[in-house]
Backbone as numpy.savetxt, mean C-alpha at the origin, in Angstrom:
# Nx Ny Nz CAx CAy CAz Cx Cy Cz
26.47 -5.59 -16.82 25.05 -5.39 -17.10 24.47 -4.41 -16.07
23.72 -3.40 -16.52 23.14 -2.41 -15.62 21.83 -2.92 -15.04
21.71 -2.88 -13.70 20.47 -3.31 -13.06 19.37 -2.31 -13.36
18.17 -2.82 -13.70 17.06 -1.94 -14.05 16.62 -1.10 -12.87
16.77 -1.63 -11.65 16.25 -0.93 -10.47 17.27 -0.01 -9.81
18.54 -0.02 -10.27 19.53 0.81 -9.60 20.59 1.29 -10.60
20.63 2.58 -10.83 21.61 3.16 -11.73 22.35 4.25 -10.97
23.68 4.30 -11.09 24.46 5.28 -10.37 24.89 6.40 -11.31
24.75 7.65 -10.84 25.18 8.79 -11.63 26.10 9.65 -10.79
27.01 10.39 -11.44 27.95 11.27 -10.73 27.19 12.39 -10.03
27.68 12.80 -8.88 27.04 13.87 -8.13 27.18 15.20 -8.87
26.08 15.90 -8.97 26.06 17.23 -9.57 26.12 18.24 -8.43
27.07 19.18 -8.48 27.26 20.14 -7.39 26.04 21.01 -7.15
25.16 21.12 -8.15 23.98 21.96 -8.01 22.89 21.28 -7.18
23.02 19.98 -6.92 22.00 19.27 -6.17 22.03 19.69 -4.70
20.88 19.56 -4.03 20.76 19.89 -2.62 21.31 18.71 -1.81
22.50 18.83 -1.26 23.14 17.72 -0.58 22.45 17.36 0.74
21.76 18.33 1.35 21.01 18.02 2.57 19.92 17.01 2.27
19.21 17.27 1.17 18.13 16.35 0.78 18.69 15.01 0.35
19.85 15.02 -0.30 20.47 13.76 -0.73 20.81 12.91 0.49
21.38 13.54 1.52 21.75 12.80 2.72 20.52 12.24 3.41
19.42 13.03 3.42 18.19 12.56 4.04 17.63 11.33 3.32
17.78 11.31 2.00 17.23 10.21 1.22 18.14 9.00 1.21
19.34 9.12 1.83 20.26 7.99 1.97 20.67 7.42 0.61
20.87 8.28 -0.38 21.21 7.81 -1.71 22.69 7.92 -2.04
23.52 8.46 -1.13 24.94 8.59 -1.42 25.66 7.28 -1.15
26.50 6.88 -2.09 27.31 5.67 -1.93 28.66 5.92 -2.58
29.71 6.08 -1.72 31.06 6.31 -2.23 31.13 7.50 -3.19
30.50 8.63 -2.81 30.56 9.82 -3.62 29.72 9.77 -4.87
28.82 8.80 -4.94 27.95 8.63 -6.12 26.51 8.53 -5.64
25.57 9.10 -6.39 24.16 9.03 -6.02 23.55 7.74 -6.58
22.94 6.95 -5.72 22.29 5.71 -6.16 20.84 6.00 -6.49
20.46 5.86 -7.74 19.09 6.10 -8.17 18.32 4.78 -8.09
17.40 4.67 -7.13 16.69 3.42 -6.90 15.26 3.51 -7.43
14.66 2.36 -7.71 13.27 2.28 -8.15 12.37 2.40 -6.92
11.59 3.46 -6.84 10.72 3.70 -5.70 9.73 2.56 -5.49
9.33 1.89 -6.57 8.29 0.86 -6.50 8.85 -0.54 -6.25
10.12 -0.65 -5.94 10.74 -1.97 -5.78 11.84 -1.93 -4.73
11.96 -3.03 -3.97 13.10 -3.18 -3.08 13.78 -4.51 -3.39
14.57 -5.02 -2.49 15.30 -6.26 -2.78 14.46 -7.51 -2.54
13.18 -7.32 -2.22 12.31 -8.45 -1.90 11.09 -8.54 -2.81
10.49 -7.39 -3.13 9.26 -7.39 -3.93 9.10 -6.07 -4.66
8.04 -5.98 -5.46 7.72 -4.74 -6.16 6.21 -4.53 -6.15
5.80 -3.29 -6.37 4.39 -2.96 -6.57 4.20 -2.73 -8.07
3.20 -3.37 -8.65 2.94 -3.21 -10.08 1.45 -3.09 -10.33
1.05 -2.58 -11.49 -0.38 -2.47 -11.80 -1.03 -3.85 -11.95
-2.34 -3.88 -11.80 -3.10 -5.10 -12.06 -3.12 -5.36 -13.56
-2.97 -6.63 -13.95 -3.01 -7.03 -15.35 -4.16 -8.02 -15.57
-4.65 -8.10 -16.79 -5.70 -9.07 -17.11 -5.24 -10.48 -16.77
-3.94 -10.73 -16.92 -3.38 -12.05 -16.62 -3.49 -12.43 -15.15
-3.86 -11.47 -14.30 -4.02 -11.75 -12.87 -5.38 -12.39 -12.55
-6.19 -12.60 -13.56 -7.55 -13.11 -13.35 -7.58 -14.39 -12.53
-6.78 -15.38 -12.91 -6.80 -16.66 -12.21 -6.42 -16.50 -10.75
-5.45 -15.66 -10.47 -5.02 -15.45 -9.09 -6.12 -14.79 -8.28
-6.77 -13.78 -8.85 -7.89 -13.11 -8.17 -9.02 -14.11 -7.91
-9.31 -14.97 -8.89 -10.40 -15.93 -8.72 -10.06 -16.96 -7.65
-8.81 -17.44 -7.64 -8.41 -18.43 -6.64 -8.46 -17.85 -5.23
-8.06 -16.58 -5.11 -8.14 -15.91 -3.81 -9.60 -15.79 -3.38
-10.47 -15.39 -4.31 -11.89 -15.25 -4.02 -12.50 -16.60 -3.63
-12.13 -17.64 -4.37 -12.70 -18.97 -4.15 -12.24 -19.57 -2.82
-10.99 -19.31 -2.45 -10.41 -19.94 -1.26 -10.27 -18.99 -0.07
-10.85 -17.79 -0.21 -10.64 -16.76 0.81 -11.12 -17.23 2.19
-10.27 -16.99 3.17 -10.61 -17.25 4.56 -11.60 -16.18 5.02
-12.72 -16.62 5.60 -13.76 -15.68 6.03 -13.24 -14.65 7.01
-12.38 -15.07 7.93 -11.84 -14.13 8.91 -10.97 -13.07 8.24
-10.24 -13.45 7.19 -9.43 -12.49 6.45 -10.33 -11.48 5.75
-11.45 -11.95 5.19 -12.39 -11.04 4.55 -12.91 -10.01 5.54
-13.20 -10.44 6.75 -13.69 -9.51 7.77 -12.65 -8.43 8.08
-11.38 -8.82 8.13 -10.32 -7.87 8.46 -10.12 -6.85 7.36
-10.25 -7.29 6.10 -9.99 -6.41 4.97 -11.19 -5.54 4.60
-12.38 -6.10 4.74 -13.56 -5.35 4.29 -14.79 -5.93 4.96
-15.41 -6.91 4.29 -16.59 -7.58 4.84 -16.74 -8.92 4.13
-17.58 -9.77 4.68 -17.80 -11.08 4.07 -18.76 -10.91 2.89
-18.29 -11.27 1.69 -19.07 -11.08 0.47 -19.73 -12.38 0.03
-20.72 -12.24 -0.86 -21.25 -13.41 -1.54 -20.15 -14.00 -2.43
-20.17 -15.31 -2.67 -19.21 -15.89 -3.61 -19.37 -15.25 -4.99
-18.25 -15.05 -5.70 -18.27 -14.42 -7.02 -17.96 -15.44 -8.10
-18.67 -15.34 -9.21 -18.41 -16.21 -10.35 -17.15 -15.74 -11.07
-16.61 -16.61 -11.93 -15.44 -16.24 -12.72 -15.74 -15.02 -13.58
-16.94 -14.94 -14.14 -17.31 -13.81 -14.99 -17.30 -12.51 -14.20
-17.79 -12.57 -12.96 -17.84 -11.36 -12.14 -16.42 -10.95 -11.71
-15.59 -11.93 -11.39 -14.21 -11.63 -11.03 -13.48 -11.02 -12.22
-13.74 -11.57 -13.42 -13.12 -11.05 -14.63 -13.50 -9.58 -14.85
-14.77 -9.28 -14.64 -15.25 -7.90 -14.78 -14.52 -6.97 -13.82
-14.33 -7.46 -12.60 -13.64 -6.68 -11.57 -12.17 -6.46 -11.95
-11.49 -7.50 -12.39 -10.07 -7.41 -12.74 -9.88 -6.49 -13.94
-10.76 -6.59 -14.92 -10.66 -5.72 -16.10 -10.81 -4.25 -15.71
-11.68 -3.99 -14.76 -11.88 -2.61 -14.29 -10.61 -2.10 -13.60
-9.98 -2.95 -12.80 -8.76 -2.56 -12.10 -7.60 -2.36 -13.07
-7.55 -3.22 -14.10 -6.45 -3.16 -15.07 -6.58 -1.95 -15.99
-7.81 -1.57 -16.31 -8.05 -0.44 -17.22 -8.38 0.83 -16.45
-7.53 1.14 -15.49 -7.77 2.30 -14.64 -7.53 3.61 -15.41
-8.13 4.66 -14.90 -7.91 6.00 -15.44 -6.51 6.44 -15.04
-5.64 6.68 -16.02 -4.25 7.00 -15.74 -4.10 8.26 -14.89
-5.02 9.20 -15.02 -4.94 10.45 -14.26 -5.52 10.34 -12.85
-6.18 9.22 -12.57 -6.76 9.03 -11.25 -5.71 8.52 -10.27
-5.77 8.98 -9.04 -4.87 8.49 -8.00 -5.49 7.34 -7.22
-6.71 6.97 -7.56 -7.38 5.86 -6.88 -7.20 4.60 -7.72
-6.33 3.73 -7.25 -6.03 2.53 -8.02 -5.51 1.41 -7.13
-5.27 0.26 -7.73 -4.81 -0.93 -7.00 -3.48 -1.40 -7.58
-2.56 -1.76 -6.69 -1.28 -2.32 -7.10 -1.16 -3.75 -6.57
-0.53 -4.60 -7.37 -0.22 -5.96 -6.95 1.11 -5.97 -6.22
1.17 -6.67 -5.10 2.43 -6.85 -4.38 3.01 -8.18 -4.86
4.12 -8.13 -5.56 4.68 -9.32 -6.23 6.16 -9.47 -5.89
6.57 -10.67 -5.49 7.97 -10.92 -5.20 8.77 -10.81 -6.49
10.07 -10.65 -6.38 10.91 -10.48 -7.56 10.98 -11.74 -8.41
10.56 -12.88 -7.86 10.51 -14.10 -8.67 9.10 -14.35 -9.23
8.22 -13.32 -9.12 6.91 -13.40 -9.77 5.77 -13.97 -8.96
5.93 -14.10 -7.65 4.87 -14.65 -6.80 4.01 -13.53 -6.23
2.70 -13.59 -6.47 1.77 -12.57 -5.95 1.48 -12.85 -4.48
1.72 -11.86 -3.63 1.51 -12.06 -2.19 0.36 -11.23 -1.64
-0.15 -10.26 -2.43 -1.25 -9.43 -1.95 -1.45 -8.21 -2.84
-2.16 -7.23 -2.31 -2.36 -5.98 -3.05 -2.56 -4.82 -2.09
-2.41 -3.62 -2.62 -2.62 -2.40 -1.85 -3.36 -1.41 -2.74
-4.31 -0.69 -2.18 -5.11 0.22 -3.01 -5.35 1.55 -2.31
-5.60 2.58 -3.11 -5.91 3.91 -2.59 -7.34 4.28 -2.98
-7.99 5.09 -2.13 -9.35 5.54 -2.41 -9.60 6.84 -1.65
-10.74 7.50 -1.99 -11.06 8.80 -1.39 -9.87 9.77 -1.50
-9.26 9.82 -2.68 -8.11 10.72 -2.87 -8.61 12.15 -3.12
-8.33 13.02 -2.18 -8.78 14.40 -2.22 -7.59 15.29 -2.57
-7.42 15.59 -3.87 -6.26 16.36 -4.33 -6.28 17.78 -3.76
-7.45 18.38 -3.67 -7.55 19.77 -3.20 -7.03 19.91 -1.77
-7.44 19.01 -0.90 -7.05 19.11 0.51 -5.85 18.23 0.86
-5.36 17.48 -0.13 -4.14 16.72 0.07 -4.25 15.54 1.01
-5.36 14.83 0.96 -5.48 13.65 1.83 -6.00 12.45 1.04
-5.67 11.26 1.52 -6.11 10.04 0.84 -6.22 8.90 1.86
-6.93 7.87 1.45 -7.10 6.66 2.27 -6.53 5.48 1.49
-6.21 4.43 2.21 -5.69 3.24 1.53 -6.02 1.98 2.33
-5.87 0.85 1.66 -6.05 -0.44 2.32 -5.04 -1.42 1.76
-4.68 -2.41 2.54 -3.70 -3.40 2.09 -4.16 -4.79 2.52
-3.97 -5.77 1.65 -4.33 -7.15 1.97 -3.22 -8.10 1.57
-2.84 -8.97 2.48 -1.76 -9.94 2.24 -2.32 -11.36 2.39
-1.96 -12.24 1.47 -2.41 -13.63 1.56 -1.93 -14.24 2.88
-2.74 -15.14 3.42 -2.46 -15.72 4.74 -1.05 -16.27 4.86
-0.60 -17.00 3.85 0.71 -17.66 3.92 1.88 -16.69 3.83
1.61 -15.43 3.49 2.69 -14.44 3.37 2.63 -13.37 4.45
1.73 -13.51 5.40 1.61 -12.52 6.47 2.76 -12.65 7.47
2.99 -11.56 8.20 4.05 -11.47 9.21 5.45 -11.59 8.60
5.60 -11.18 7.34 6.90 -11.24 6.67 7.37 -9.86 6.21
6.66 -8.81 6.60 7.08 -7.46 6.28 6.54 -6.89 4.99
5.71 -7.65 4.27 5.18 -7.17 2.99 4.25 -5.97 3.17
3.37 -6.05 4.15 2.41 -4.96 4.37 3.13 -3.68 4.76
4.04 -3.76 5.73 4.75 -2.58 6.21 5.53 -1.90 5.09
6.29 -2.68 4.33 7.11 -2.11 3.26 6.26 -1.55 2.12
5.15 -2.21 1.81 4.25 -1.73 0.75 3.64 -0.39 1.14
3.21 -0.27 2.38 2.63 0.99 2.86 3.66 2.11 2.78
4.90 1.83 3.18 5.94 2.85 3.14 6.24 3.29 1.71
6.23 2.35 0.76 6.42 2.70 -0.65 5.31 3.64 -1.11
4.09 3.28 -0.77 2.93 4.08 -1.19 2.99 5.48 -0.58
3.30 5.56 0.70 3.38 6.86 1.38 4.48 7.72 0.79
5.62 7.12 0.49 6.73 7.85 -0.11 6.29 8.51 -1.41
5.56 7.78 -2.23 5.13 8.31 -3.52 4.07 9.40 -3.36
3.05 9.13 -2.57 1.96 10.09 -2.43 2.40 11.37 -1.71
3.27 11.23 -0.72 3.72 12.41 0.01 4.77 13.22 -0.76
5.74 12.54 -1.31 6.90 13.23 -1.85 6.93 13.34 -3.37
5.92 12.79 -4.05 5.83 12.94 -5.50 4.51 13.59 -5.92
3.42 13.24 -5.24 2.11 13.77 -5.62 1.65 14.93 -4.73
2.46 15.30 -3.75 2.18 16.44 -2.86 1.00 16.24 -1.92
0.63 15.01 -1.64 -0.39 14.80 -0.61 0.23 15.09 0.76
-0.63 15.48 1.68 -0.14 15.87 3.01 -0.62 14.96 4.14
-1.64 14.14 3.85 -2.23 13.34 4.94 -2.70 11.99 4.43
-2.35 10.94 5.14 -2.83 9.59 4.83 -3.69 9.10 5.99
-4.81 8.46 5.65 -5.69 7.91 6.67 -6.00 6.44 6.38
-6.28 5.71 7.44 -6.66 4.31 7.30 -7.74 3.98 8.31
-8.81 3.35 7.83 -9.85 2.85 8.73 -9.47 1.45 9.19
-9.53 1.21 10.50 -9.16 -0.11 11.03 -10.22 -0.57 12.02
-10.72 -1.78 11.82 -11.73 -2.32 12.72 -11.10 -2.63 14.07
-11.86 -2.48 15.14 -11.31 -2.64 16.48 -10.75 -4.03 16.75
-11.24 -5.04 16.03 -10.75 -6.40 16.27 -9.50 -6.73 15.45
-9.04 -5.80 14.60 -7.85 -6.04 13.79 -6.61 -5.53 14.54
-6.23 -6.24 15.58 -5.14 -5.80 16.45 -3.80 -5.77 15.72
-3.60 -6.68 14.78 -2.33 -6.71 14.04 -2.15 -5.43 13.23
-3.22 -4.99 12.56 -3.15 -3.77 11.76 -2.97 -2.54 12.64
-3.61 -2.52 13.79 -3.47 -1.39 14.72 -2.01 -1.26 15.16
-1.39 -2.38 15.53 0.01 -2.36 15.98 0.94 -1.95 14.84
0.65 -2.44 13.62 1.47 -2.10 12.46 1.44 -0.60 12.20
0.26 -0.01 12.19 0.15 1.41 11.89 0.77 2.28 12.99
0.67 1.85 14.21 1.30 2.61 15.28 2.82 2.55 15.16
3.35 1.41 14.71 4.80 1.29 14.48 5.24 2.20 13.34
4.35 2.39 12.36 4.66 3.26 11.22 4.54 4.74 11.56
4.06 5.03 12.77 3.94 6.42 13.20 2.55 7.00 13.11
1.58 6.21 12.70 0.20 6.70 12.61 -0.34 6.96 14.02
-1.23 7.94 14.09 -1.88 8.27 15.36 -3.38 8.01 15.24
-3.95 7.50 16.32 -5.40 7.27 16.34 -6.08 8.63 16.50
-6.90 9.00 15.52 -7.52 10.32 15.51 -9.00 10.29 15.86
-9.53 9.10 16.01 -10.95 9.03 16.35 -11.46 7.60 16.39
-12.59 7.44 17.03 -13.22 6.13 17.15 -14.71 6.28 16.89
-15.17 5.59 15.85 -16.60 5.60 15.52 -17.23 4.33 16.09
-18.22 4.52 16.93 -18.80 3.40 17.67 -19.80 2.60 16.83
-19.71 1.30 16.96 -20.66 0.35 16.36 -20.94 0.66 14.88
-19.88 0.77 14.10 -19.99 1.09 12.68 -20.01 -0.14 11.77
-19.50 -1.25 12.29 -19.38 -2.47 11.47 -20.15 -3.60 12.12
-20.94 -4.30 11.29 -21.67 -5.47 11.80 -21.14 -6.72 11.11
-20.62 -7.65 11.89 -20.13 -8.91 11.34 -20.10 -9.97 12.43
-20.29 -11.19 12.03 -20.26 -12.33 12.97 -21.23 -12.13 14.14
-22.37 -11.48 13.85 -23.42 -11.34 14.84 -23.24 -10.21 15.83
-22.24 -9.34 15.62 -21.99 -8.26 16.58 -21.66 -6.95 15.85
-21.82 -5.84 16.58 -21.39 -4.54 16.08 -20.01 -4.22 16.64
-19.19 -3.59 15.81 -17.83 -3.25 16.24 -17.51 -1.79 15.89
-16.57 -1.23 16.65 -16.13 0.14 16.41 -15.08 0.18 15.29
-14.90 1.36 14.72 -13.87 1.59 13.70 -12.95 2.71 14.18
-11.64 2.46 14.10 -10.66 3.48 14.44 -10.21 4.18 13.16
-9.98 5.47 13.25 -9.40 6.22 12.13 -7.98 6.61 12.51
-7.01 6.08 11.77 -5.61 6.40 12.01 -5.11 7.35 10.94
-4.23 8.29 11.32 -3.73 9.28 10.37 -2.24 9.53 10.52
-1.62 9.93 9.41 -0.19 10.26 9.39 0.02 11.41 8.41
0.74 12.45 8.83 1.02 13.57 7.94 2.35 13.35 7.22
2.54 14.14 6.17 3.78 14.06 5.39 4.99 14.37 6.27
4.90 15.43 7.08 6.03 15.80 7.94 6.36 14.69 8.93
5.34 14.06 9.49 5.57 12.97 10.44 6.25 11.80 9.74
5.80 11.50 8.53 6.39 10.39 7.77 7.85 10.67 7.46
8.14 11.85 6.95 9.52 12.16 6.56 10.45 12.25 7.75
9.92 12.69 8.89 10.75 12.75 10.10 11.16 11.36 10.56
10.22 10.42 10.47 10.49 9.05 10.90 11.40 8.33 9.92
11.28 8.65 8.62 11.96 7.89 7.59 13.20 8.57 7.02
13.79 9.50 7.76 15.05 10.13 7.33 16.14 9.07 7.33
């Protein structure tokens, strides 16, 4: 039986072998064609209407501190409002690069999501955010999801720069992005107000060349 995520084809002499070696796809003289959106642990997939209950449960049970790290503390949302939100995410514009993906284990368990925004095709830059459920944090889902997204946007869509806004109190995210090779490019003072205080926002950035150099 042929695995859906991995098909092997004979090497064609016309292919650029330097690039093949960089992509680590050679196996015993054969090129391994892998699914960019999936690894041996999880996959990234589009939002579906069937995700409504999961979105609502996350909204209903969301930890306030997690909300602060991802965005801001929101008013509670009704099922109808969550449904409206999920339908909008599921019915995305196919030509738009601004969308949300579900991070789902290979056995069908939803562990979080990752999204892109402020996609500037002309200048080749985009922003993104990632959120992982509390019980699935510190297991590598965020790091691997970000790398999947960067691989696609840099090497398939021709983007040249990825940026991420990170609040100064989100030390875990700061360490993660620095491990991924991101550089702190600026600090905006007192941009976020939460829990009775103002906080700074860091802007982290990574170029396509920096990403490919690290991930050879």
